[in-house]
All heavy atoms as TSV, in Angstrom:
chain	resi	resn	atom	element	x	y	z
A	1	MET	N	N	0.850	-1.179	0.000
A	1	MET	CA	C	0.000	0.000	0.000
A	1	MET	C	C	0.892	1.236	0.000
A	1	MET	O	O	1.808	1.352	0.786
A	1	MET	CB	C	-0.904	-0.026	1.228
A	1	MET	CG	C	-1.796	1.152	1.396
A	1	MET	SD	S	-3.063	1.206	0.193
A	1	MET	CE	C	-4.549	0.894	0.868
A	2	ALA	N	N	0.620	2.169	-0.922
A	2	ALA	CA	C	1.401	3.398	-1.015
A	2	ALA	C	C	0.985	4.368	0.097
A	2	ALA	O	O	-0.117	4.300	0.626
A	2	ALA	CB	C	1.181	4.035	-2.369
A	3	LEU	N	N	1.880	5.264	0.413
A	3	LEU	CA	C	1.589	6.274	1.416
A	3	LEU	C	C	0.599	7.286	0.872
A	3	LEU	O	O	0.688	7.675	-0.288
A	3	LEU	CB	C	2.881	7.006	1.805
A	3	LEU	CG	C	3.943	6.171	2.495
A	3	LEU	CD1	C	5.216	6.987	2.665
A	3	LEU	CD2	C	3.445	5.701	3.842
A	4	PRO	N	N	-0.341	7.730	1.707
A	4	PRO	CA	C	-1.274	8.760	1.253
A	4	PRO	C	C	-0.514	10.025	0.856
A	4	PRO	O	O	0.423	10.432	1.531
A	4	PRO	CB	C	-2.156	9.026	2.476
A	4	PRO	CG	C	-1.967	7.858	3.365
A	4	PRO	CD	C	-0.602	7.306	3.057
A	5	GLY	N	N	-0.904	10.609	-0.240
A	5	GLY	CA	C	-0.272	11.861	-0.657
A	5	GLY	C	C	1.020	11.704	-1.418
A	5	GLY	O	O	1.649	12.701	-1.751
A	6	HIS	N	N	1.423	10.467	-1.722
A	6	HIS	CA	C	2.713	10.294	-2.401
A	6	HIS	C	C	2.698	10.836	-3.828
A	6	HIS	O	O	3.739	11.030	-4.425
A	6	HIS	CB	C	3.144	8.821	-2.383
A	6	HIS	CG	C	2.390	7.939	-3.332
A	6	HIS	ND1	N	1.111	7.501	-3.053
A	6	HIS	CD2	C	2.716	7.438	-4.533
A	6	HIS	CE1	C	0.689	6.759	-4.068
A	6	HIS	NE2	N	1.633	6.708	-4.979
A	7	ARG	N	N	1.514	11.122	-4.359
A	7	ARG	CA	C	1.396	11.671	-5.711
A	7	ARG	C	C	1.333	13.199	-5.718
A	7	ARG	O	O	1.195	13.819	-6.757
A	7	ARG	CB	C	0.147	11.110	-6.410
A	7	ARG	CG	C	0.099	9.615	-6.574
A	7	ARG	CD	C	1.138	9.033	-7.530
A	7	ARG	NE	N	1.131	9.604	-8.858
A	7	ARG	CZ	C	0.594	9.062	-9.937
A	7	ARG	NH1	N	-0.003	7.910	-9.849
A	7	ARG	NH2	N	0.657	9.676	-11.096
A	8	ARG	N	N	1.443	13.818	-4.549
A	8	ARG	CA	C	1.360	15.285	-4.455
A	8	ARG	C	C	2.374	15.981	-5.363
A	8	ARG	O	O	2.001	16.910	-6.085
A	8	ARG	CB	C	1.539	15.733	-3.004
A	8	ARG	CG	C	1.303	17.219	-2.815
A	8	ARG	CD	C	1.436	17.636	-1.383
A	8	ARG	NE	N	0.691	16.716	-0.538
A	8	ARG	CZ	C	0.548	16.839	0.756
A	8	ARG	NH1	N	1.105	17.847	1.374
A	8	ARG	NH2	N	-0.132	15.966	1.458
A	9	PRO	N	N	3.639	15.558	-5.380
A	9	PRO	CA	C	4.591	16.221	-6.296
A	9	PRO	C	C	4.173	16.085	-7.758
A	9	PRO	O	O	4.356	17.029	-8.539
A	9	PRO	CB	C	5.914	15.503	-6.031
A	9	PRO	CG	C	5.777	14.923	-4.665
A	9	PRO	CD	C	4.312	14.587	-4.518
A	10	ASP	N	N	3.595	14.949	-8.137
A	10	ASP	CA	C	3.142	14.762	-9.514
A	10	ASP	C	C	2.033	15.766	-9.870
A	10	ASP	O	O	2.023	16.320	-10.969
A	10	ASP	CB	C	2.627	13.339	-9.728
A	10	ASP	CG	C	3.697	12.288	-9.511
A	10	ASP	OD1	O	4.893	12.596	-9.676
A	10	ASP	OD2	O	3.326	11.144	-9.182
A	11	LEU	N	N	1.125	15.983	-8.942
A	11	LEU	CA	C	0.057	16.960	-9.165
A	11	LEU	C	C	0.626	18.364	-9.300
A	11	LEU	O	O	0.235	19.124	-10.188
A	11	LEU	CB	C	-0.950	16.922	-8.016
A	11	LEU	CG	C	-1.967	15.802	-8.051
A	11	LEU	CD1	C	-2.637	15.655	-6.694
A	11	LEU	CD2	C	-2.998	16.079	-9.120
A	12	GLN	N	N	1.556	18.708	-8.439
A	12	GLN	CA	C	2.144	20.040	-8.486
A	12	GLN	C	C	2.917	20.261	-9.784
A	12	GLN	O	O	2.835	21.334	-10.386
A	12	GLN	CB	C	3.031	20.275	-7.264
A	12	GLN	CG	C	2.203	20.354	-5.994
A	12	GLN	CD	C	3.029	20.397	-4.731
A	12	GLN	OE1	O	4.115	19.842	-4.645
A	12	GLN	NE2	N	2.498	21.054	-3.724
A	13	VAL	N	N	3.630	19.247	-10.250
A	13	VAL	CA	C	4.354	19.341	-11.518
A	13	VAL	C	C	3.364	19.518	-12.665
A	13	VAL	O	O	3.580	20.350	-13.556
A	13	VAL	CB	C	5.255	18.105	-11.733
A	13	VAL	CG1	C	5.739	18.015	-13.168
A	13	VAL	CG2	C	6.434	18.145	-10.788
A	14	ALA	N	N	2.273	18.762	-12.668
A	14	ALA	CA	C	1.273	18.869	-13.736
A	14	ALA	C	C	0.648	20.257	-13.754
A	14	ALA	O	O	0.466	20.842	-14.827
A	14	ALA	CB	C	0.199	17.796	-13.569
A	15	LEU	N	N	0.329	20.789	-12.597
A	15	LEU	CA	C	-0.246	22.134	-12.525
A	15	LEU	C	C	0.733	23.176	-13.046
A	15	LEU	O	O	0.376	24.044	-13.851
A	15	LEU	CB	C	-0.662	22.464	-11.089
A	15	LEU	CG	C	-1.886	21.733	-10.565
A	15	LEU	CD1	C	-2.001	21.885	-9.056
A	15	LEU	CD2	C	-3.140	22.232	-11.263
A	16	THR	N	N	1.976	23.084	-12.619
A	16	THR	CA	C	2.995	24.033	-13.047
A	16	THR	C	C	3.223	23.945	-14.552
A	16	THR	O	O	3.302	24.962	-15.247
A	16	THR	CB	C	4.308	23.797	-12.285
A	16	THR	OG1	O	4.047	23.937	-10.881
A	16	THR	CG2	C	5.379	24.788	-12.696
A	17	ALA	N	N	3.318	22.728	-15.080
A	17	ALA	CA	C	3.539	22.536	-16.517
A	17	ALA	C	C	2.370	23.077	-17.338
A	17	ALA	O	O	2.570	23.528	-18.467
A	17	ALA	CB	C	3.757	21.057	-16.822
A	18	ALA	N	N	1.166	23.060	-16.771
A	18	ALA	CA	C	-0.011	23.576	-17.467
A	18	ALA	C	C	-0.131	25.085	-17.315
A	18	ALA	O	O	-1.064	25.686	-17.835
A	18	ALA	CB	C	-1.268	22.893	-16.940
A	19	GLY	N	N	0.809	25.697	-16.599
A	19	GLY	CA	C	0.784	27.143	-16.423
A	19	GLY	C	C	-0.117	27.611	-15.308
A	19	GLY	O	O	-0.527	28.765	-15.266
A	20	ILE	N	N	-0.422	26.716	-14.393
A	20	ILE	CA	C	-1.290	27.043	-13.266
A	20	ILE	C	C	-0.433	27.139	-12.017
A	20	ILE	O	O	0.157	26.162	-11.584
A	20	ILE	CB	C	-2.374	25.967	-13.060
A	20	ILE	CG1	C	-3.191	25.807	-14.331
A	20	ILE	CG2	C	-3.248	26.294	-11.856
A	20	ILE	CD1	C	-4.037	24.563	-14.351
A	21	ALA	N	N	-0.363	28.334	-11.482
A	21	ALA	CA	C	0.406	28.533	-10.257
A	21	ALA	C	C	-0.517	28.315	-9.068
A	21	ALA	O	O	-1.403	29.131	-8.818
A	21	ALA	CB	C	0.985	29.941	-10.221
A	22	PRO	N	N	-0.355	27.195	-8.363
A	22	PRO	CA	C	-1.219	26.950	-7.206
A	22	PRO	C	C	-1.057	28.044	-6.152
A	22	PRO	O	O	0.049	28.491	-5.880
A	22	PRO	CB	C	-0.739	25.601	-6.666
A	22	PRO	CG	C	0.005	24.978	-7.800
A	22	PRO	CD	C	0.586	26.110	-8.576
A	23	GLU	N	N	-2.173	28.489	-5.624
A	23	GLU	CA	C	-2.148	29.493	-4.569
A	23	GLU	C	C	-2.093	28.798	-3.212
A	23	GLU	O	O	-2.301	27.586	-3.118
A	23	GLU	CB	C	-3.375	30.384	-4.694
A	23	GLU	CG	C	-3.385	31.150	-6.015
A	23	GLU	CD	C	-4.548	32.103	-6.119
A	23	GLU	OE1	O	-5.189	32.403	-5.083
A	23	GLU	OE2	O	-4.812	32.551	-7.237
A	24	ALA	N	N	-1.838	29.543	-2.186
A	24	ALA	CA	C	-1.669	28.977	-0.840
A	24	ALA	C	C	-2.867	28.118	-0.427
A	24	ALA	O	O	-2.697	27.031	0.128
A	24	ALA	CB	C	-1.436	30.088	0.168
A	25	ASP	N	N	-4.062	28.592	-0.695
A	25	ASP	CA	C	-5.263	27.851	-0.298
A	25	ASP	C	C	-5.442	26.566	-1.106
A	25	ASP	O	O	-6.194	25.683	-0.709
A	25	ASP	CB	C	-6.509	28.718	-0.464
A	25	ASP	CG	C	-6.529	29.883	0.519
A	25	ASP	OD1	O	-5.796	29.823	1.534
A	25	ASP	OD2	O	-7.266	30.847	0.278
A	26	ASP	N	N	-4.775	26.456	-2.247
A	26	ASP	CA	C	-4.895	25.260	-3.082
A	26	ASP	C	C	-4.161	24.066	-2.480
A	26	ASP	O	O	-4.410	22.933	-2.887
A	26	ASP	CB	C	-4.351	25.530	-4.486
A	26	ASP	CG	C	-5.167	26.558	-5.241
A	26	ASP	OD1	O	-6.329	26.791	-4.857
A	26	ASP	OD2	O	-4.636	27.134	-6.206
A	27	ALA	N	N	-3.281	24.292	-1.544
A	27	ALA	CA	C	-2.505	23.206	-0.945
A	27	ALA	C	C	-3.418	22.158	-0.315
A	27	ALA	O	O	-3.142	20.961	-0.389
A	27	ALA	CB	C	-1.524	23.746	0.089
A	28	VAL	N	N	-4.508	22.598	0.288
A	28	VAL	CA	C	-5.448	21.667	0.912
A	28	VAL	C	C	-6.086	20.779	-0.158
A	28	VAL	O	O	-6.169	19.566	0.003
A	28	VAL	CB	C	-6.525	22.425	1.722
A	28	VAL	CG1	C	-7.599	21.479	2.227
A	28	VAL	CG2	C	-5.888	23.172	2.873
A	29	ALA	N	N	-6.506	21.384	-1.262
A	29	ALA	CA	C	-7.134	20.616	-2.333
A	29	ALA	C	C	-6.144	19.636	-2.952
A	29	ALA	O	O	-6.480	18.478	-3.196
A	29	ALA	CB	C	-7.685	21.550	-3.404
A	30	VAL	N	N	-4.913	20.084	-3.185
A	30	VAL	CA	C	-3.888	19.200	-3.749
A	30	VAL	C	C	-3.626	18.040	-2.797
A	30	VAL	O	O	-3.516	16.885	-3.231
A	30	VAL	CB	C	-2.581	19.978	-4.061
A	30	VAL	CG1	C	-1.447	19.044	-4.423
A	30	VAL	CG2	C	-2.823	20.972	-5.198
A	31	ALA	N	N	-3.562	18.313	-1.511
A	31	ALA	CA	C	-3.341	17.252	-0.525
A	31	ALA	C	C	-4.494	16.254	-0.523
A	31	ALA	O	O	-4.273	15.041	-0.465
A	31	ALA	CB	C	-3.153	17.857	0.866
A	32	GLU	N	N	-5.716	16.753	-0.601
A	32	GLU	CA	C	-6.894	15.867	-0.615
A	32	GLU	C	C	-6.895	14.994	-1.867
A	32	GLU	O	O	-7.123	13.790	-1.784
A	32	GLU	CB	C	-8.185	16.689	-0.553
A	32	GLU	CG	C	-8.424	17.363	0.775
A	32	GLU	CD	C	-8.823	16.382	1.855
A	32	GLU	OE1	O	-9.496	15.377	1.559
A	32	GLU	OE2	O	-8.467	16.630	3.013
A	33	ILE	N	N	-6.653	15.602	-3.018
A	33	ILE	CA	C	-6.659	14.844	-4.273
A	33	ILE	C	C	-5.540	13.816	-4.273
A	33	ILE	O	O	-5.733	12.675	-4.687
A	33	ILE	CB	C	-6.542	15.789	-5.482
A	33	ILE	CG1	C	-7.800	16.652	-5.592
A	33	ILE	CG2	C	-6.311	15.005	-6.775
A	33	ILE	CD1	C	-7.671	17.813	-6.550
A	34	SER	N	N	-4.357	14.213	-3.798
A	34	SER	CA	C	-3.218	13.289	-3.822
A	34	SER	C	C	-3.415	12.094	-2.900
A	34	SER	O	O	-2.762	11.070	-3.068
A	34	SER	CB	C	-1.918	14.023	-3.473
A	34	SER	OG	O	-1.906	14.432	-2.125
A	35	GLY	N	N	-4.346	12.201	-1.949
A	35	GLY	CA	C	-4.636	11.097	-1.049
A	35	GLY	C	C	-5.627	10.087	-1.617
A	35	GLY	O	O	-5.860	9.041	-1.015
A	36	LEU	N	N	-6.188	10.396	-2.772
A	36	LEU	CA	C	-7.114	9.466	-3.416
A	36	LEU	C	C	-6.325	8.339	-4.061
A	36	LEU	O	O	-5.106	8.368	-4.095
A	36	LEU	CB	C	-7.953	10.210	-4.453
A	36	LEU	CG	C	-8.821	11.341	-3.896
A	36	LEU	CD1	C	-9.469	12.118	-5.030
A	36	LEU	CD2	C	-9.867	10.805	-2.939
A	37	GLY	N	N	-6.985	7.373	-4.619
A	37	GLY	CA	C	-6.316	6.243	-5.247
A	37	GLY	C	C	-5.471	6.672	-6.438
A	37	GLY	O	O	-5.715	7.704	-7.062
A	38	ASP	N	N	-4.469	5.858	-6.752
A	38	ASP	CA	C	-3.560	6.170	-7.852
A	38	ASP	C	C	-4.291	6.365	-9.174
A	38	ASP	O	O	-3.953	7.261	-9.948
A	38	ASP	CB	C	-2.489	5.091	-8.007
A	38	ASP	CG	C	-1.383	5.207	-6.977
A	38	ASP	OD1	O	-1.298	6.257	-6.301
A	38	ASP	OD2	O	-0.594	4.252	-6.862
A	39	ALA	N	N	-5.293	5.534	-9.454
A	39	ALA	CA	C	-6.024	5.663	-10.716
A	39	ALA	C	C	-6.735	7.013	-10.792
A	39	ALA	O	O	-6.750	7.657	-11.845
A	39	ALA	CB	C	-7.030	4.524	-10.877
A	40	THR	N	N	-7.294	7.454	-9.679
A	40	THR	CA	C	-7.984	8.742	-9.646
A	40	THR	C	C	-7.006	9.883	-9.835
A	40	THR	O	O	-7.258	10.813	-10.607
A	40	THR	CB	C	-8.747	8.908	-8.318
A	40	THR	OG1	O	-9.670	7.828	-8.181
A	40	THR	CG2	C	-9.477	10.237	-8.248
A	41	VAL	N	N	-5.884	9.813	-9.148
A	41	VAL	CA	C	-4.876	10.875	-9.275
A	41	VAL	C	C	-4.324	10.913	-10.695
A	41	VAL	O	O	-4.141	11.996	-11.271
A	41	VAL	CB	C	-3.753	10.706	-8.226
A	41	VAL	CG1	C	-2.655	11.738	-8.433
A	41	VAL	CG2	C	-4.316	10.818	-6.818
A	42	ARG	N	N	-4.076	9.749	-11.285
A	42	ARG	CA	C	-3.596	9.721	-12.676
A	42	ARG	C	C	-4.615	10.359	-13.608
A	42	ARG	O	O	-4.259	11.089	-14.530
A	42	ARG	CB	C	-3.293	8.293	-13.113
A	42	ARG	CG	C	-1.949	7.794	-12.643
A	42	ARG	CD	C	-1.528	6.504	-13.351
A	42	ARG	NE	N	-2.502	5.410	-13.232
A	42	ARG	CZ	C	-2.538	4.540	-12.247
A	42	ARG	NH1	N	-1.643	4.600	-11.269
A	42	ARG	NH2	N	-3.452	3.587	-12.208
A	43	ALA	N	N	-5.897	10.108	-13.372
A	43	ALA	CA	C	-6.943	10.711	-14.202
A	43	ALA	C	C	-6.945	12.232	-14.058
A	43	ALA	O	O	-7.017	12.958	-15.051
A	43	ALA	CB	C	-8.310	10.139	-13.832
A	44	VAL	N	N	-6.848	12.717	-12.841
A	44	VAL	CA	C	-6.836	14.161	-12.606
A	44	VAL	C	C	-5.610	14.788	-13.281
A	44	VAL	O	O	-5.722	15.830	-13.936
A	44	VAL	CB	C	-6.867	14.486	-11.092
A	44	VAL	CG1	C	-6.617	15.961	-10.832
A	44	VAL	CG2	C	-8.194	14.058	-10.491
A	45	ILE	N	N	-4.455	14.150	-13.158
A	45	ILE	CA	C	-3.254	14.660	-13.811
A	45	ILE	C	C	-3.445	14.672	-15.323
A	45	ILE	O	O	-3.079	15.643	-15.997
A	45	ILE	CB	C	-2.016	13.836	-13.396
A	45	ILE	CG1	C	-1.664	14.127	-11.935
A	45	ILE	CG2	C	-0.821	14.143	-14.315
A	45	ILE	CD1	C	-0.601	13.220	-11.352
A	46	GLY	N	N	-4.048	13.637	-15.860
A	46	GLY	CA	C	-4.336	13.601	-17.293
A	46	GLY	C	C	-5.246	14.741	-17.721
A	46	GLY	O	O	-5.039	15.351	-18.769
A	47	TRP	N	N	-6.252	15.043	-16.914
A	47	TRP	CA	C	-7.166	16.144	-17.232
A	47	TRP	C	C	-6.423	17.478	-17.200
A	47	TRP	O	O	-6.645	18.330	-18.054
A	47	TRP	CB	C	-8.327	16.186	-16.241
A	47	TRP	CG	C	-9.188	14.961	-16.260
A	47	TRP	CD1	C	-9.364	14.077	-17.301
A	47	TRP	CD2	C	-9.982	14.474	-15.195
A	47	TRP	NE1	N	-10.217	13.083	-16.927
A	47	TRP	CE2	C	-10.620	13.286	-15.644
A	47	TRP	CE3	C	-10.225	14.910	-13.898
A	47	TRP	CZ2	C	-11.494	12.561	-14.845
A	47	TRP	CZ3	C	-11.093	14.175	-13.092
A	47	TRP	CH2	C	-11.707	13.020	-13.568
A	48	ILE	N	N	-5.556	17.655	-16.207
A	48	ILE	CA	C	-4.778	18.891	-16.112
A	48	ILE	C	C	-3.881	19.034	-17.341
A	48	ILE	O	O	-3.797	20.113	-17.937
A	48	ILE	CB	C	-3.932	18.913	-14.818
A	48	ILE	CG1	C	-4.830	19.014	-13.589
A	48	ILE	CG2	C	-2.931	20.072	-14.843
A	48	ILE	CD1	C	-4.130	18.738	-12.271
A	49	GLU	N	N	-3.206	17.952	-17.712
A	49	GLU	CA	C	-2.319	17.990	-18.873
A	49	GLU	C	C	-3.097	18.289	-20.147
A	49	GLU	O	O	-2.655	19.100	-20.972
A	49	GLU	CB	C	-1.553	16.678	-18.993
A	49	GLU	CG	C	-0.541	16.491	-17.894
A	49	GLU	CD	C	0.063	15.095	-17.840
A	49	GLU	OE1	O	-0.459	14.169	-18.498
A	49	GLU	OE2	O	1.071	14.935	-17.128
A	50	ALA	N	N	-4.254	17.668	-20.325
A	50	ALA	CA	C	-5.073	17.912	-21.516
A	50	ALA	C	C	-5.560	19.361	-21.548
A	50	ALA	O	O	-5.547	20.003	-22.609
A	50	ALA	CB	C	-6.254	16.953	-21.553
A	51	ALA	N	N	-5.974	19.873	-20.415
A	51	ALA	CA	C	-6.433	21.256	-20.352
A	51	ALA	C	C	-5.284	22.210	-20.660
A	51	ALA	O	O	-5.474	23.228	-21.336
A	51	ALA	CB	C	-7.021	21.557	-18.977
A	52	GLY	N	N	-4.091	21.885	-20.197
A	52	GLY	CA	C	-2.930	22.722	-20.467
A	52	GLY	C	C	-2.582	22.753	-21.944
A	52	GLY	O	O	-2.189	23.791	-22.479
A	53	ARG	N	N	-2.752	21.624	-22.626
A	53	ARG	CA	C	-2.468	21.564	-24.064
A	53	ARG	C	C	-3.527	22.291	-24.874
A	53	ARG	O	O	-3.241	22.850	-25.919
A	53	ARG	CB	C	-2.371	20.113	-24.528
A	53	ARG	CG	C	-1.139	19.393	-24.058
A	53	ARG	CD	C	-0.992	18.037	-24.736
A	53	ARG	NE	N	-2.131	17.151	-24.515
A	53	ARG	CZ	C	-2.257	16.296	-23.503
A	53	ARG	NH1	N	-1.298	16.211	-22.602
A	53	ARG	NH2	N	-3.316	15.524	-23.387
A	54	ALA	N	N	-4.759	22.266	-24.395
A	54	ALA	CA	C	-5.876	22.814	-25.157
A	54	ALA	C	C	-6.158	24.282	-24.840
A	54	ALA	O	O	-6.950	24.904	-25.522
A	54	ALA	CB	C	-7.136	21.992	-24.879
A	55	SER	N	N	-5.517	24.823	-23.832
A	55	SER	CA	C	-5.848	26.179	-23.408
A	55	SER	C	C	-5.257	27.218	-24.351
A	55	SER	O	O	-4.486	26.907	-25.259
A	55	SER	CB	C	-5.384	26.419	-21.974
A	55	SER	OG	O	-3.986	26.444	-21.911
A	56	TRP	N	N	-5.607	28.453	-24.101
A	56	TRP	CA	C	-5.150	29.581	-24.904
A	56	TRP	C	C	-3.623	29.662	-24.895
A	56	TRP	O	O	-2.968	29.170	-23.995
A	56	TRP	CB	C	-5.757	30.868	-24.361
A	56	TRP	CG	C	-5.318	31.159	-22.965
A	56	TRP	CD1	C	-4.265	31.906	-22.578
A	56	TRP	CD2	C	-5.892	30.671	-21.734
A	56	TRP	NE1	N	-4.147	31.929	-21.213
A	56	TRP	CE2	C	-5.128	31.186	-20.673
A	56	TRP	CE3	C	-6.983	29.860	-21.449
A	56	TRP	CZ2	C	-5.427	30.906	-19.343
A	56	TRP	CZ3	C	-7.260	29.581	-20.122
A	56	TRP	CH2	C	-6.484	30.109	-19.091
A	57	ALA	N	N	-3.103	30.352	-25.897
A	57	ALA	CA	C	-1.647	30.539	-25.982
A	57	ALA	C	C	-1.197	31.440	-24.850
A	57	ALA	O	O	-1.816	32.464	-24.555
A	57	ALA	CB	C	-1.295	31.170	-27.320
A	58	ARG	N	N	-0.140	31.051	-24.199
A	58	ARG	CA	C	0.402	31.848	-23.111
A	58	ARG	C	C	1.588	32.653	-23.622
A	58	ARG	O	O	2.346	32.191	-24.465
A	58	ARG	CB	C	0.859	30.940	-21.973
A	58	ARG	CG	C	-0.298	30.243	-21.288
A	58	ARG	CD	C	0.156	29.447	-20.108
A	58	ARG	NE	N	0.242	28.009	-20.155
A	58	ARG	CZ	C	-0.593	27.166	-20.726
A	58	ARG	NH1	N	-1.581	27.580	-21.435
A	58	ARG	NH2	N	-0.430	25.877	-20.644
A	59	PRO	N	N	1.760	33.862	-23.129
A	59	PRO	CA	C	2.912	34.661	-23.580
A	59	PRO	C	C	4.219	33.977	-23.147
A	59	PRO	O	O	4.263	33.315	-22.108
A	59	PRO	CB	C	2.735	35.986	-22.876
A	59	PRO	CG	C	1.733	35.758	-21.789
A	59	PRO	CD	C	0.944	34.532	-22.149
A	60	HIS	N	N	5.223	34.115	-23.963
A	60	HIS	CA	C	6.531	33.540	-23.650
A	60	HIS	C	C	7.375	34.555	-22.887
A	60	HIS	O	O	7.266	35.750	-23.126
A	60	HIS	CB	C	7.267	33.132	-24.935
A	60	HIS	CG	C	6.546	32.074	-25.687
A	60	HIS	ND1	N	6.415	30.789	-25.226
A	60	HIS	CD2	C	5.885	32.114	-26.876
A	60	HIS	CE1	C	5.721	30.070	-26.100
A	60	HIS	NE2	N	5.382	30.857	-27.109
A	61	ALA	N	N	8.196	34.075	-22.007
A	61	ALA	CA	C	9.108	34.948	-21.271
A	61	ALA	C	C	10.125	35.514	-22.245
A	61	ALA	O	O	10.551	34.857	-23.185
A	61	ALA	CB	C	9.801	34.185	-20.153
A	62	VAL	N	N	10.490	36.738	-22.019
A	62	VAL	CA	C	11.501	37.372	-22.885
A	62	VAL	C	C	12.781	37.592	-22.149
A	62	VAL	O	O	12.855	37.590	-20.984
A	62	VAL	CB	C	11.003	38.717	-23.463
A	62	VAL	CG1	C	9.916	38.449	-24.476
A	62	VAL	CG2	C	10.518	39.626	-22.381
């Protein structure tokens, strides 16, 4: 059995890669989601990644 929350870094990486900067209050939600089953967390990460690919163009750093 995996430790609860062991997928938290994966969620944070997915959010960051999608251009979503988690705010302080989001830590609770990320912790709750990361404590769900691996299949559920993988699905949520997949949704974040898909949304990041499909979203509007983001300005590039200069």
